[in-house]
C-alpha positions in Angstrom: -0.2 -3.3 29.6 -2.3 -4.5 26.6 -5.6 -3.6 28.3 -7.8 -6.7 28.8 -10.3 -6.0 31.4 -13.9 -7.0 31.6 -17.2 -7.4 31.5 -20.3 -5.5 31.8 -18.9 -7.0 29.0 -17.3 -3.9 27.5 -16.4 -2.0 30.7 -12.7 -1.4 31.1 -11.9 -3.3 27.9 -10.0 -2.7 24.8 -9.2 -4.9 21.8 -5.7 -5.5 23.2 -5.0 -9.0 24.6 -2.6 -9.7 27.4 0.2 -11.9 26.4 0.8 -15.2 28.1 2.0 -14.7 31.6 1.1 -11.0 31.7 -1.5 -9.7 34.2 -3.3 -6.5 34.9 -5.3 -5.0 37.8 -7.5 -1.9 38.0 -10.1 0.1 39.8 -12.9 2.3 38.5 -15.4 4.5 40.4 -18.6 4.5 38.2 -22.1 5.8 37.8 -24.9 3.8 36.4 -27.9 5.9 35.4 -31.3 4.0 35.2 -34.2 6.1 33.9 -33.0 9.1 35.9 -31.9 7.2 39.0 -28.1 7.2 39.6 -26.2 4.4 41.4 -22.5 4.7 42.4 -20.3 1.6 42.2 -16.6 0.9 42.7 -15.3 -1.8 40.3 -12.2 -3.8 40.7 -10.7 -5.6 37.7 -8.1 -8.3 37.1 -6.9 -10.0 33.9 -4.4 -12.6 32.9 -3.0 -13.5 29.4 -3.2 -17.2 28.4 -1.2 -16.9 25.1 -2.5 -17.6 21.6 -4.3 -14.2 21.6 -6.6 -15.2 24.5 -7.0 -13.7 28.0 -9.3 -14.1 31.0 -10.8 -11.3 33.0 -12.7 -10.9 36.3 -14.5 -8.1 37.9 -16.1 -7.3 41.2 -18.3 -4.3 41.9 -19.3 -3.0 45.3 -21.1 -0.1 47.1 -24.1 -0.2 44.7 -27.6 -1.4 45.5 -26.2 -4.9 44.7 -22.7 -6.4 44.3 -21.5 -7.3 40.8 -19.5 -10.5 40.0 -18.4 -11.3 36.5 -15.8 -12.8 34.2 -15.0 -13.2 30.5 -12.7 -14.7 28.0 -11.4 -12.5 25.2 -10.1 -13.5 21.7 -7.9 -11.1 19.8 -8.2 -11.1 16.0 -5.9 -8.1 15.4 -4.5 -5.2 17.3 -7.7 -3.3 16.7 -10.4 -6.0 17.0 -11.4 -8.6 19.6 -14.5 -10.5 20.7 -15.2 -11.4 24.3 -17.8 -13.6 25.9 -18.6 -14.0 29.6 -21.1 -14.1 32.3 -22.0 -12.0 35.4 -24.5 -11.7 38.2 -25.9 -8.2 38.9 -29.5 -8.3 40.1 -29.9 -11.3 37.7 -27.7 -13.8 35.9 -26.5 -12.7 32.5 -24.4 -13.8 29.5 -22.2 -11.1 27.9 -20.9 -10.6 24.4 -18.8 -7.7 23.1 -17.1 -6.7 19.9 -14.1 -4.4 20.9 -12.6 -1.9 18.5 -9.5 0.2 19.5 -8.3 3.1 17.3 -4.9 4.6 18.0 -5.2 8.4 18.3 -1.7 9.5 19.4 1.3 7.9 21.1 -0.1 6.2 24.2 -3.7 7.2 23.6 -6.4 5.0 22.2 -10.1 5.4 21.4 -12.2 2.4 22.6 -15.6 1.5 21.0 -17.6 -1.4 19.7 -20.9 -3.0 20.6 -21.9 -4.5 23.9 -24.7 -6.9 24.5 -26.1 -8.9 27.5 -28.7 -11.6 27.7 -30.3 -11.1 31.1 -32.2 -14.1 32.6 -34.6 -12.6 35.2 -38.4 -12.8 35.5 -38.3 -12.3 31.7 -35.3 -12.5 29.3 -34.0 -9.1 28.3 -31.3 -8.1 25.8 -29.8 -4.7 26.5 -27.4 -3.2 24.0 -24.8 -0.4 24.4 -22.3 1.4 22.3 -19.2 1.8 24.5 -17.0 4.9 24.0 -13.8 5.6 25.9 -10.3 6.8 25.9 -7.3 4.9 27.3 -4.1 7.0 28.1 -0.8 5.3 29.1 0.6 7.4 31.9 3.9 5.5 32.4 5.4 2.7 34.5 2.6 0.2 33.5 -0.2 2.6 34.5 -3.1 3.6 32.2 -6.0 6.0 32.8 -9.3 4.8 31.3 -12.3 7.1 30.9 -15.4 5.5 29.4 -19.1 5.6 28.9 -21.7 3.2 27.6 -24.5 4.7 25.7 -27.8 2.7 26.0 -29.3 1.6 22.7 -32.3 -0.3 24.1 -34.8 0.4 26.9 -33.4 -2.5 28.9 -30.0 -0.9 29.1 -28.7 2.0 31.2 -26.1 4.7 30.8 -22.7 4.0 32.3 -19.9 6.5 33.2 -16.5 5.5 34.7 -13.0 6.8 35.2 -10.3 4.5 36.5 -6.7 3.3 36.6 -5.2 0.1 35.4 -1.7 -1.4 36.1 -0.2 -4.1 33.9 2.7 -6.3 34.9 
């Protein structure tokens, strides 16, 4: 599994692009921390490779104070760098943009980082920014364990913590 999942834009994402015809699914229990308030959500992810270093992703989040719906398109520039753009609805409509950087650490283990940005269109337009930081570990037979956090850089952002599994086929 190359690892293309989506979008709060960075969440469950690496710079790896699914090859044409490949697909991946995953789940991720998560905590979102807003100014001291914590919200649990369960995210479900899906991705499909389109070929030409492009893949599509979709995500659905439930059990929080509001459901999350989102999708993105990701463009691979190398094995370690990709850019994704997408949209989601979570309280308000937003556009997403992410630079994904993946650093190989050891066989089957990768560090995930980059820069994540949303443009949120609510009562007023906000632009939250995050630095994602995570580890992806291949555990065999197409499965990967992904542990990640998003560190808020702006007051409009929130902290994010998640651990999940992904399966590529």
